[in-house]
N, C-alpha and C positions, 0 to 999 in steps of 0.2 A: 055739489060744490057749495062751500060755505059762503055766506054773505061777505062781500069785500068791504074792508075798512082800512084804517091807517096801519094797523099791525100786520095785516096779511096782504098788502097790495103789491108786494114784490113778486116777480114771476121768474121761475127757473125752467129751463128746458133740459130735462134729465140727460138725454144722450150727449148733449153738448157740455153742460156744466159738470156732470158727474161721471162721464165715461171718457169723452174725447180729451179734455184738458188734463184730467188726472193721469190718463194713460201716457200722454205726451210728457207730462211732468216726471213720471216715473222713468220713462225711457231717457229723458234728459239727465236725470240724477244718476241713473245706471251708467250711461255713457261717460259722464264726468268721473264717476267712481272708477270705471275701467281705464279711463285715460291716465289716471295716476297710479292705479294698481298694476297694470300691464304695460310697462315702459316700452317693450318691444313693438307694441301695436298702438302706441300713444297717438300717432298721427291719424290713424283710422278712427279711433274713438273720439278724437277732437273734432274731426269732420262730422261725425254722426251727431255729436253734441251741438255743433254749430247749425247743422241742418234742422235739428229738433227745435232749437231756439228760433230759427227763421220761420218754421212752420207754425209754431205757437204764436209768434208775434204777428205774422201775416194773417192767420185765421182770426185772431182776436180783432185786429184792426179792420179787416174787411167786413167782418160780421157787424161790428159796431158801426162802422161808417155807413154801409148800405142800409141796414135796418133802421138805424136811428135817424139818419137823414130823411128817409122816406116817412117815418113815423112823425118826425117833427113837422114836416110839411102838412101832413094830414091833421095833426093836432091844431095847428094854426088855422087851417081852413075850417075845421070843425068849430073852433071858437069864434071865428068871424061869422059863420052862419048862425050859430047859437045866439050871439049878441044881437045880430040883426033881427032874428025872430023875436027876441024878447023886447027889444027897444025900437026897432024900425030904423036904427042908425047904423052907420058903418063902425067897425071896431078899430080901424087903423089909428084913430086919434088916441085911444086908450092903449092900444098895443104898443105904440112907440114909447110909452112911459113905463113899460114893464119889461122885465127880462123874459126870455123864453121859459125858463124854469118856473117863474111865477105864473105865466099863462098855463103851463102844463099842470101846475098844482091846482089852479082855479077850476079846471075841468072836472075835478072830483066833486065839486059843489053842485047840488041839484038846482034846478031853475029858481026855486023860491029863495035859496041862499046865495045864488051866484052874484046878482047885482049888488046887494049890500056888501058882500065879501070883496067884490071888485073895487068898490069905492073905498072900503077900509084899507085894502092893499095899496091903492094909489095914495091915500092920505098918510098911512103909517109906514109905507114901504116894507110890508111884511115879507119875511123870507118864505121860500117855497115850503119849508117844513112847518112854519107857523100857519101858513094858509091851509095846509092839509090838516093840521091839528084843530083848526077852527071849524072845519066842516062837521056838521052835526049828523046829517043823513047822507052817508057816503054814496056818491053816484058811481056805481061800479064800472070798471073797464076791464073786461076779461079777454079782450082781443088784442092786447098790446103785444109787441114783439119782445 
């Protein structure tokens, strides 16, 4: 596996992103096509299209909700522990001044860059993307959902 950095930190799950969703998308487009092409069976194809839409929407929303909610809690706890280890202080005071996306971006900074980048983020209100770009030695996270 290549070393993680800004340009390759996004993660895809092949069966989900490249098989499940494209297959449902093709089925949805096909059912819409058939809905207009075969007027005698229009209702059947419309129901199939509606069901495909519901399955796509529900699977996307549930996947996102469950995985990301859990991941966000873990990231926040990880940052609290990390900050406490580095400073001996609680993170909540700083945490309340940051968005979750800023906190998540800060976790890519290694320990030696973390505290200065945290202060810079608090002072300059850096965006999550700017925080990631400021990291010099990327702290890899290959276990994300």
